[in-house]
C-alpha positions in Angstrom: 0.0 0.0 0.0 1.0 3.6 -0.7 -0.1 6.9 0.8 -3.2 6.9 -1.1 -4.8 4.2 1.1 -6.0 7.0 3.5 -7.9 8.9 0.9 -11.6 8.9 0.3 -11.6 9.2 -3.5 -12.5 6.0 -5.3 -9.9 7.0 -7.9 -7.1 7.5 -5.5 -8.0 4.2 -3.7 -7.8 2.3 -7.0 -4.1 3.2 -7.1 -3.4 2.6 -3.4 -2.0 -0.8 -4.1 0.2 0.3 -7.0 4.0 -0.2 -6.6 4.3 3.5 -7.5 5.0 5.5 -4.3 2.1 7.8 -4.9 1.5 11.0 -2.9 -1.9 12.8 -2.7 -1.6 16.4 -3.6 -0.3 18.4 -0.6 2.6 20.2 1.1 4.4 16.7 2.0 4.9 15.8 -1.6 6.3 19.3 -2.6 8.5 19.4 0.5 10.0 16.0 -0.3 10.6 16.9 -3.8 12.6 20.0 -2.8 14.5 17.9 -0.2 15.4 15.1 -2.6 15.9 17.5 -5.6 13.5 15.6 -7.7 10.9 16.7 -10.4 7.3 16.0 -9.9 5.3 13.3 -12.0 1.7 14.4 -11.6 -1.0 12.1 -12.9 -4.7 13.3 -13.0 -7.7 11.1 -13.9 -10.9 9.9 -12.6 -12.3 6.6 -11.5 -14.6 5.8 -14.5 -12.0 6.8 -17.1 -11.2 3.9 -19.5 -7.7 5.1 -20.6 -6.8 5.8 -17.0 -7.4 2.1 -16.2 -5.2 1.1 -19.3 -2.3 3.2 -18.2 -2.6 1.9 -14.7 -2.7 -1.7 -15.8 0.2 -1.2 -18.4 2.5 1.0 -16.3 1.5 1.9 -12.7 1.1 -1.8 -11.7 4.3 -2.7 -13.5 7.2 -3.2 -11.2 9.8 -2.1 -13.7 8.0 1.1 -14.6 7.2 1.8 -10.9 10.8 1.5 -9.9 11.8 4.0 -12.6 9.1 6.5 -11.5 10.0 6.2 -7.8 13.8 6.6 -8.5 13.3 9.7 -10.8 10.3 11.5 -9.4 8.1 12.3 -6.5 4.8 10.9 -7.9 1.5 12.6 -7.2 -2.1 11.3 -8.0 -5.0 13.5 -8.3 -8.7 12.8 -8.8 -9.9 15.6 -11.3 -13.4 15.3 -10.0 -12.3 16.0 -6.4 -9.9 18.7 -7.4 -11.1 20.2 -10.7 -9.1 23.4 -9.8 -5.9 21.5 -10.1 -6.9 19.8 -13.3 -8.1 23.0 -14.7 -4.7 24.7 -14.4 -2.7 21.8 -15.7 -5.1 21.0 -18.5 -4.5 24.5 -19.7 -0.8 23.9 -19.8 -1.4 20.6 -21.7 -3.5 22.3 -24.3 -1.0 25.1 -24.6 1.9 22.7 -24.9 0.3 20.0 -27.1 -2.7 21.6 -28.7 -5.1 18.8 -27.2 -6.1 17.5 -23.8 -7.8 14.6 -22.2 -7.4 12.0 -19.4 -5.3 10.5 -18.0 -3.4 13.9 -17.9 0.3 13.5 -17.3 2.4 16.5 -16.2 6.0 16.6 -15.3 7.0 19.8 -13.4 9.3 21.4 -10.9 8.7 21.3 -7.2 7.3 24.9 -7.4 4.5 23.4 -9.6 5.7 24.7 -13.0 5.5 22.1 -15.8 8.0 21.5 -18.5 6.3 18.4 -20.0 2.7 17.3 -20.6 0.8 14.6 -22.3 -2.4 12.4 -22.0 -2.2 8.7 -22.1 1.4 7.3 -22.5 2.0 3.6 -23.4 4.5 1.6 -21.5 6.8 1.1 -24.6 7.4 3.6 -27.4 5.2 2.9 -30.4 3.3 4.6 -33.3 5.5 7.7 -32.9 4.4 8.0 -29.3 7.1 7.9 -26.7 6.7 5.1 -24.1 6.7 5.9 -20.4 10.0 4.0 -19.9 11.9 5.9 -22.5 10.4 9.2 -21.4 11.5 8.7 -17.8 15.0 8.0 -18.9 15.0 10.9 -21.1 13.7 13.4 -18.4 16.1 11.9 -15.8 19.1 12.5 -18.2 17.9 16.2 -18.8 17.3 16.8 -15.1 20.8 15.7 -14.2 22.8 17.1 -17.2 20.8 19.9 -18.7 18.5 21.1 -16.0 18.6 24.7 -16.9 16.9 23.9 -20.2 14.1 22.4 -18.3 13.9 25.1 -15.7 14.0 27.8 -18.5 11.2 26.0 -20.4 9.0 25.8 -17.3 9.5 29.5 -16.5 8.6 30.5 -20.1 5.5 28.4 -20.2 4.4 29.8 -16.8 4.8 33.5 -17.9 3.0 32.6 -21.2 0.1 31.1 -19.4 0.0 33.9 -16.7 -0.1 36.5 -19.6 -2.9 34.6 -21.3 -4.8 34.5 -18.0 -4.4 38.2 -17.5 -5.3 39.2 -21.0 -8.0 41.8 -21.3 -11.0 40.1 -23.1 -13.6 42.7 -22.3 -16.1 43.8 -25.1 -19.8 43.8 -25.8 -21.8 40.8 -27.0 -24.6 41.7 -29.5 -27.7 39.9 -30.8 -25.7 39.5 -34.1 -23.1 37.5 -32.2 -25.9 35.3 -30.8 -27.2 34.6 -34.3 -23.7 34.1 -35.7 -23.4 31.2 -33.3 -26.4 29.6 -35.0 -24.6 29.9 -38.3 -21.4 28.3 -36.8 -23.6 25.4 -35.6 -25.1 25.0 -39.0 -21.6 24.9 -40.5 -20.4 21.9 -38.3 -23.9 20.1 -38.0 -23.9 16.6 -39.3 -27.0 16.5 -41.6 -26.9 12.7 -41.9 -26.8 11.6 -38.3 -27.1 14.7 -36.2 -24.7 16.3 -33.7 -21.9 18.5 -34.4 -18.6 17.5 -36.2 -17.9 14.1 -37.4 -16.3 11.9 -34.5 -16.1 11.4 -31.7 -19.4 12.9 -30.8 -20.2 14.2 -27.3 -23.8 15.1 -26.3 -23.2 18.8 -25.2 -26.7 19.3 -24.3 -26.3 23.1 -23.6 -25.8 23.6 -27.4 -29.3 22.2 -27.9 -30.8 24.4 -25.1 -29.2 27.4 -26.8 -30.6 26.4 -30.2 -34.0 25.7 -28.9 -34.2 29.1 -27.2 -33.5 30.7 -30.5 -36.1 28.5 -32.3 -38.7 29.5 -29.9 -38.2 33.0 -31.3 -37.4 32.4 -34.9 -39.2 29.3 -35.6 -36.5 28.3 -38.2 -36.8 24.8 -39.6 -33.0 24.5 -40.0 -32.6 25.1 -36.3 -35.5 22.6 -35.6 -33.5 20.0 -37.8 -30.3 20.5 -35.9 -31.9 19.9 -32.5 -34.3 17.1 -33.4 -31.9 15.1 -35.5 -29.4 15.2 -32.8 -31.8 14.2 -30.0 -33.2 11.5 -32.1 -29.7 10.3 -33.1 -28.6 10.1 -29.5 -31.8 8.4 -28.2 -31.7 5.7 -30.9 -27.9 5.2 -30.9 -25.7 3.0 -28.8 -24.8 6.0 -26.6 -28.2 5.5 -25.1 -28.6 2.6 -22.8 -31.8 0.9 -24.2 -31.9 -1.7 -21.4 -31.1 0.2 -18.2 -31.6 3.8 -19.5 -29.2 6.7 -19.0 -26.6 8.0 -21.5 -22.9 6.9 -22.0 -20.2 9.5 -22.0 -19.8 9.9 -25.7 -19.8 8.1 -29.2 -16.5 7.1 -30.8 -18.3 6.9 -34.2 -20.2 9.4 -36.4 -23.6 7.4 -36.1 -23.9 7.5 -32.3 -23.6 3.6 -32.2 -20.5 2.8 -30.3 -20.0 4.6 -27.0 -17.4 4.9 -24.5 -19.4 3.3 -21.8 -18.9 5.3 -18.6 -22.1 7.1 -17.3 -21.6 10.5 -15.7 -24.1 12.3 -13.5 -23.7 15.6 -15.2 -24.4 14.1 -18.7 -27.6 12.7 -17.2 -28.7 16.0 -15.7 -28.0 18.1 -18.8 -29.7 15.6 -21.1 -32.9 15.5 -18.8 -32.9 19.2 -19.3 -32.5 19.0 -23.0 -35.1 16.4 -23.5 -37.5 18.0 -21.1 -37.3 21.4 -22.9 -37.5 19.7 -26.3 -40.8 18.2 -25.2 -42.0 21.6 -24.5 -40.7 23.3 -27.6 -41.7 20.6 -30.2 -44.4 18.7 -28.4 -43.0 15.2 -29.1 -43.9 12.5 -26.5 -40.7 10.6 -27.3 -38.6 13.3 -25.8 -40.7 13.2 -22.5 -40.2 9.4 -22.5 -36.5 9.7 -22.8 -36.3 12.3 -20.0 -38.4 10.1 -17.7 -36.3 7.0 -18.5 -33.1 8.7 -17.6 -34.6 9.9 -14.3 -35.6 6.2 -13.7 -31.8 5.2 -14.2 -30.7 8.0 -11.8 -33.2 7.1 -9.2 -32.4 3.4 -9.4 -28.5 3.5 -9.8 -27.1 6.9 -8.9 -29.1 7.9 -5.8 -27.4 7.7 -2.5 -29.2 6.7 0.9 -29.2 10.4 1.8 -31.1 11.2 -1.4 -28.1 12.9 -3.1 -26.5 11.7 -6.3 -23.3 9.7 -6.9 -20.9 10.8 -9.6 -20.6 8.1 -12.2 -20.5 4.5 -13.2 -17.4 2.9 -14.9 -17.0 1.9 -18.5 -15.4 -1.4 -17.5 -16.5 -4.4 -15.6 -14.2 -7.5 -15.0 -11.4 -5.5 -16.7 -13.3 -5.2 -20.1 -14.8 -2.0 -21.4 -18.6 -2.3 -22.1 -18.8 -6.0 -21.0 -21.9 -5.2 -18.7 -23.7 -3.5 -21.6 -23.2 -5.8 -24.6 -24.6 -9.2 -25.7 -24.0 -12.0 -27.9 -26.4 -13.2 -30.5 -27.0 -16.5 -28.5 -27.4 -14.7 -25.2 -30.3 -12.7 -26.6 -31.9 -15.7 -28.3 -31.9 -17.7 -25.2 -33.3 -14.9 -23.0 -36.3 -14.1 -25.4 -39.0 -16.1 -27.2 -38.8 -16.7 -30.9 -40.9 -13.8 -31.9 -39.5 -11.4 -29.4 -36.0 -12.3 -30.6 -37.0 -11.5 -34.2 -38.4 -8.0 -33.0 -35.0 -7.4 -31.3 -32.9 -8.4 -34.2 -34.9 -6.0 -36.5 -35.2 -3.0 -34.1 -31.7 -3.2 -32.4 -29.7 -4.5 -35.4 -28.5 -7.6 -33.7 -26.1 -9.7 -35.7 -24.6 -13.2 -35.3 -21.2 -11.9 -35.7 -21.7 -8.8 -33.6 -22.8 -5.4 -34.8 -19.6 -3.5 -34.1 -15.9 -3.9 -34.8 -12.9 -3.7 -32.4 -11.4 -0.1 -32.7 -7.9 -1.4 -32.8 -8.2 -4.6 -35.1 -11.3 -3.7 -37.2 -12.5 -7.3 -36.6 -16.1 -8.2 -35.5 -16.2 -8.8 -31.7 -19.2 -11.2 -31.5 -20.8 -8.6 -29.1 -23.9 -6.6 -29.9 -24.7 -3.0 -28.7 -28.4 -2.3 -28.8 -29.2 0.7 -31.1 -31.8 1.7 -33.5 -31.7 3.3 -37.0 -35.3 4.5 -37.0 -38.3 4.8 -34.6 -40.5 1.6 -34.4 -43.7 2.9 -33.0 -45.6 -0.4 -33.8 -43.3 -2.3 -31.4 -43.6 0.2 -28.6 -45.6 -2.0 -26.1 -43.8 -5.2 -27.0 -40.4 -3.6 -26.6 -41.2 -2.5 -23.1 -41.8 -6.3 -22.1 -38.8 -7.3 -24.1 -36.6 -4.6 -22.4 -37.6 -5.9 -18.9 -36.5 -9.6 -19.7 -33.0 -8.3 -21.0 -32.7 -6.0 -18.0 -33.4 -8.8 -15.5 -30.8 -11.0 -17.3 -28.2 -8.2 -17.2 -28.8 -7.3 -13.6 -27.2 -10.8 -12.8 -23.8 -9.6 -14.3 -21.0 -8.1 -12.4 -21.7 -4.4 -12.4 -19.2 -1.6 -13.3 -17.8 0.3 -10.4 -19.9 3.2 -9.1 -18.0 6.3 -8.0 -19.9 7.2 -4.8 -18.5 10.6 -4.3 -21.2 13.3 -3.9 -20.2 16.4 -5.6 -21.9 19.8 -4.9 -21.7 21.1 -8.4 -22.9 18.1 -10.2 -25.6 17.6 -7.7 -26.7 21.2 -8.4 -27.2 20.3 -12.0 -29.3 17.2 -11.3 -31.4 19.2 -8.8 -32.1 21.7 -11.6 -32.9 19.0 -14.0 -35.3 17.2 -11.7 -36.9 20.4 -10.8 -37.7 21.3 -14.3 -38.8 17.8 -15.2 -41.0 17.9 -12.1 -42.5 21.1 -13.1 -43.1 20.3 -16.8 -44.4 16.8 -16.3 -46.2 17.7 -13.1 -44.5 14.9 -11.4 -44.2 15.2 -7.4 -41.8 12.3 -7.3 -39.2 14.2 -9.3 -39.7 17.3 -7.2 -39.2 15.1 -4.0 -36.0 13.8 -5.4 -34.8 17.3 -6.0 -35.7 18.5 -2.6 -34.0 15.5 -0.8 -30.7 16.2 -2.6 -31.0 19.9 -1.9 -31.9 19.6 1.7 -29.1 17.1 2.2 -26.4 19.4 0.7 -27.9 22.4 2.5 -27.7 20.5 5.8 -24.0 19.8 5.2 -23.2 23.3 4.2 -24.6 25.1 7.4 -21.0 25.9 8.2 -20.0 26.6 4.7 -20.3 25.2 1.3 -17.8 22.6 0.4 -17.0 20.7 -2.9 -17.2 16.9 -2.1 -19.0 14.6 0.4 -17.8 11.0 0.9 -18.2 8.6 3.8 -19.2 11.3 6.3 -16.6 13.8 5.3 -17.6 17.2 3.5 -14.3 18.9 2.3 -12.5 20.8 -0.3 -13.1 24.5 -0.7 -16.0 25.4 -3.1 -15.2 26.5 -6.7 -17.3 28.7 -8.9 -19.0 25.6 -10.3 -20.1 24.6 -6.7 -21.6 28.0 -6.0 -23.1 28.5 -9.5 -24.5 25.0 -10.2 -25.9 24.5 -6.8 -27.6 28.0 -6.9 -29.0 27.0 -10.4 -30.5 23.9 -8.8 -32.0 25.9 -5.8 -33.6 28.6 -8.1 -35.1 25.8 -10.4 -36.5 24.2 -7.3 -38.0 27.5 -6.1 -39.5 28.0 -9.6 -40.9 24.4 -9.5 -42.3 24.5 -5.9 -42.5 28.2 -5.0 -41.2 27.4 -1.6 -39.5 30.5 -0.4 -36.6 28.7 1.6 -35.0 27.7 -1.7 -35.0 31.2 -3.0 -33.5 32.5 0.3 -30.8 29.9 0.2 -30.0 30.7 -3.4 -29.7 34.4 -2.6 -27.4 33.7 0.3 -25.2 31.4 -1.8 -25.0 34.0 -4.7 -23.9 36.7 -2.2 -21.3 34.4 -0.8 -20.0 33.5 -4.5 -19.8 37.4 -5.1 -17.9 38.0 -1.9 -15.4 35.1 -2.4 -14.8 34.8 -6.1 -15.8 38.1 -7.9 -12.9 39.9 -9.6 -13.3 43.5 -8.5 -10.7 44.8 -10.9 -11.7 43.0 -14.1 -15.1 41.5 -13.5 -16.3 37.9 -13.7 -15.6 35.1 -11.2 -12.4 33.4 -10.4 -12.3 29.6 -10.6 -11.1 29.3 -7.0 -10.7 31.4 -3.8 -7.5 33.5 -3.2 -6.3 30.8 -0.5 -6.0 28.1 -3.2 -2.8 26.1 -3.3 -2.3 26.6 -7.1 0.2 28.8 -9.0 -2.5 30.6 -11.0 -5.9 32.1 -10.1 -7.7 31.4 -13.4 -11.1 32.4 -14.8 -13.0 30.3 -17.4 -15.8 30.8 -19.9 -15.3 28.0 -22.3 -18.4 25.7 -22.2 -17.1 22.1 -22.4 -18.8 18.8 -21.3 -20.7 21.0 -18.8 -21.3 24.8 -19.1 -18.6 26.9 -17.5 -18.9 28.2 -13.9 -19.0 31.8 -15.2 -21.8 31.2 -17.8 -24.0 29.4 -15.2 -23.2 32.1 -12.7 -24.4 34.7 -15.3 -27.6 32.7 -15.7 -28.2 32.5 -11.9 -27.5 36.2 -11.6 -30.0 36.9 -14.4 -32.6 34.7 -12.9 -32.2 36.4 -9.5 -32.7 39.7 -11.2 -35.9 38.5 -12.9 -37.2 37.0 -9.7 -36.3 39.8 -7.2 -36.1 42.8 -9.5 -32.7 43.6 -8.0 -30.7 45.5 -10.9 -27.5 44.6 -9.1 -27.8 41.0 -10.3 -28.5 42.0 -13.9 -25.4 44.3 -13.9 -23.2 41.6 -12.6 -24.6 39.1 -15.1 -23.8 41.5 -18.0 -20.3 42.3 -16.6 -19.6 38.6 -16.3 -20.3 37.9 -19.9 -18.8 41.2 -21.2 -15.5 40.4 -19.3 -15.1 37.4 -21.7 -16.5 39.1 -24.8 -13.4 38.8 -27.1 -12.9 35.1 -26.2 -16.7 34.4 -26.7 -16.7 36.1 -30.2 -13.7 34.3 -31.3 -15.5 30.8 -31.3 -19.0 31.5 -30.6 -20.2 27.8 -30.8 -17.8 26.9 -28.0 -19.7 29.3 -25.6 -23.2 28.3 -26.2 -24.5 28.6 -22.6 -23.0 32.1 -22.3 -24.8 33.1 -25.5 -28.0 31.4 -24.2 -27.8 33.8 -21.2 -26.9 36.8 -23.3 -29.9 36.1 -25.7 -32.2 36.1 -22.6 -30.7 39.4 -21.5 -31.3 41.0 -24.9 -34.8 39.5 -25.3 -38.2 40.9 -24.1 -38.9 39.6 -20.6 -42.2 38.2 -19.7 -43.3 37.9 -16.1 -46.4 35.8 -15.1 -47.6 36.0 -11.6 -50.6 33.7 -10.5 -52.3 34.7 -7.3 -54.8 32.4 -5.5 -55.5 31.3 -2.0 -55.7 27.6 -3.0 -52.8 25.8 -4.7 -55.3 23.7 -6.6 -56.5 26.8 -8.3 -52.9 27.8 -9.0 -52.3 24.4 -10.6 -55.2 25.1 -13.1 -53.3 28.0 -14.5 -50.1 26.1 -14.4 -51.5 23.1 -16.4 -51.1 24.8 -19.7 -47.9 26.7 -18.8 -46.1 23.5 -17.7 -46.1 22.3 -21.3 -45.6 25.6 -23.2 -42.1 26.9 -23.8 -42.5 30.6 -23.6 -39.1 32.4 -24.2 -37.8 34.4 -21.4 -40.9 33.8 -19.2 -40.6 33.7 -15.4 -43.6 32.2 -13.6 -44.2 32.8 -10.0 -47.2 31.7 -8.0 -48.3 33.6 -4.9 -50.7 32.1 -2.3 -49.3 34.0 0.7 -47.2 37.0 1.6 -44.2 34.9 2.5 -42.1 35.9 -0.4 -43.0 39.5 -0.5 -39.7 40.7 1.0 -37.6 38.9 -1.4 -39.8 39.7 -4.5 -41.0 43.2 -3.9 -42.9 43.6 -7.3 -45.4 41.0 -6.1 -46.0 42.8 -2.8 -49.0 44.8 -4.0 -50.6 41.8 -5.8 -53.7 40.8 -3.8 -54.8 37.3 -3.1 -58.6 37.1 -3.5 -60.9 34.2 -3.6 -61.0 34.2 -7.4 -57.6 33.4 -8.7 -56.0 35.8 -11.1 -53.0 35.8 -13.4 -50.9 38.9 -14.1 -48.8 39.1 -17.3 -46.2 41.7 -17.4 -44.1 42.7 -20.5 -41.6 45.5 -20.9 -42.1 46.2 -17.1 -45.8 47.0 -17.5 -48.4 44.6 -16.2 -51.7 44.0 -17.9 -55.1 43.8 -16.1 -55.6 40.7 -14.0 -57.1 37.8 -15.8 -59.3 34.9 -14.7 -58.5 31.4 -15.9 -60.6 31.6 -19.1 -59.1 34.9 -20.1 -55.6 33.8 -19.3 -55.8 30.6 -21.4 -57.2 32.5 -24.2 -54.4 35.1 -23.9 -51.5 32.5 -23.9 -53.1 30.4 -26.8 
């Protein structure tokens, strides 16, 4: 065992029995590196990362490689999900040095945390023009002993370059024209055959679709509709969607959404629930509602902790093989099902005797089948439900992939937001209850201050912008789904703390981490990757708070946050879809709908139509008491009478109160 045995992170514990003398990130590792005059070998990954497992098996479990590492370096392991602030800095280095990034992330650096080499996965032996770890270690050792000045000079130059990029003035103004140009960028990279953007690999990136749907709600442009629906349909029919147990895998390795990398991440489930829920409202298609509900079923069954919060992920691998849990041989399916059921499955899910996908490395058929569709089969809908249950029961007897049971504040915030939205739209009390349990658990933990990670009774690591912004997002969506004032109060308190701790008073926007962070740079990020950036979600939360409370301070901060990154956003607009989603709301006509009634049942009659209707930039507030009047001053003068009324306000002017009949006629 090495020092990682005392950690809580499942990823670090996976490496606790490696012969590599791993240290966790901390002062001890850097002190020893200085004392022994050794460089640092920093390896960053996460528990459900397939190529992290490959590199561990090939190199970190190998005695020869471990000895080379131990003799040459002080070795540090970091869980990127537990310390995304560390990962963020060194991923920026990697992208600057190599032009790409990914995990496992390998950094070699000085004891003062300044890198001079970076890479992602490194094989054990040199092959295919990629240096192997054995040769790399020997080369670094030689340079460290005989030409150290070259390495130190390189690390110093890289540090100065990154610091300069980090300090660069990016201020400007984002216009409606910029927003619409982003739509054009998406049209250029849209795959018209299979949906999604670019060719391969294909990631879901649901916030791209949320942005496009918001534009479609105003423009009613058929090209935008095609981009969204073809992508949503491609994903829900492809192998990236688990047709047996539900939920979405991380991404598709091919253009057609067939062959996924099989890990399942909490943030993907949350963002895809949001996307399919909103698509149901925008396009009125029941199939999108079905997918959202199925993903929630998966989250409830497999990712919900006993406390009611949500676990981080499930692995791609089981029994050392990627996707083994999720794939089937021809004979397995034939034996599970009746003859006519098997014929349906073969036709619907493209099952082949030789397997329906090829090994990436060899190009040979594997004998395994992934369930995927190439079109909708509505005629089999009822039969497929029964067939799916049989296959599911069979699969449940297999050895499951590892589940990473960390509870992360930021990712839980996204799931709380998604469940709140789905609960409101589908009028589903169970989804609201799931969101409330998770929110209440994290609120109970954070009475003495918000933290990033909970595991085995320990709530620790200083909160980052994502924790503040994403959890506030969840609380505000929960308020808008329940109209329970406690969640609005908690969101306001959290946002005020976010401003106090992370706002850049000189240049605007939010720093990634607090000033006390143990990193060499204090960065700010706006790029919307697998999840929207903390700053773009912070801008959304600030805008929502402005719309709910009427406090202009929040609107000004939202604008300043986005304008602080304007030049970066304008450079590649499609890489900043959530920022532009927020900016589009800021630039659009606001609509406020206040429903006042003594009886919640009466309020629900008004909400029944609103739930299913996507009204761009509409905020809906229900009032059945004066409890929220202090937080929402503009509803203070709205009276609650026996006859329920709706007040519709546009351009900061409210129309006459309407009864139910008048209101339903008004909103169409």
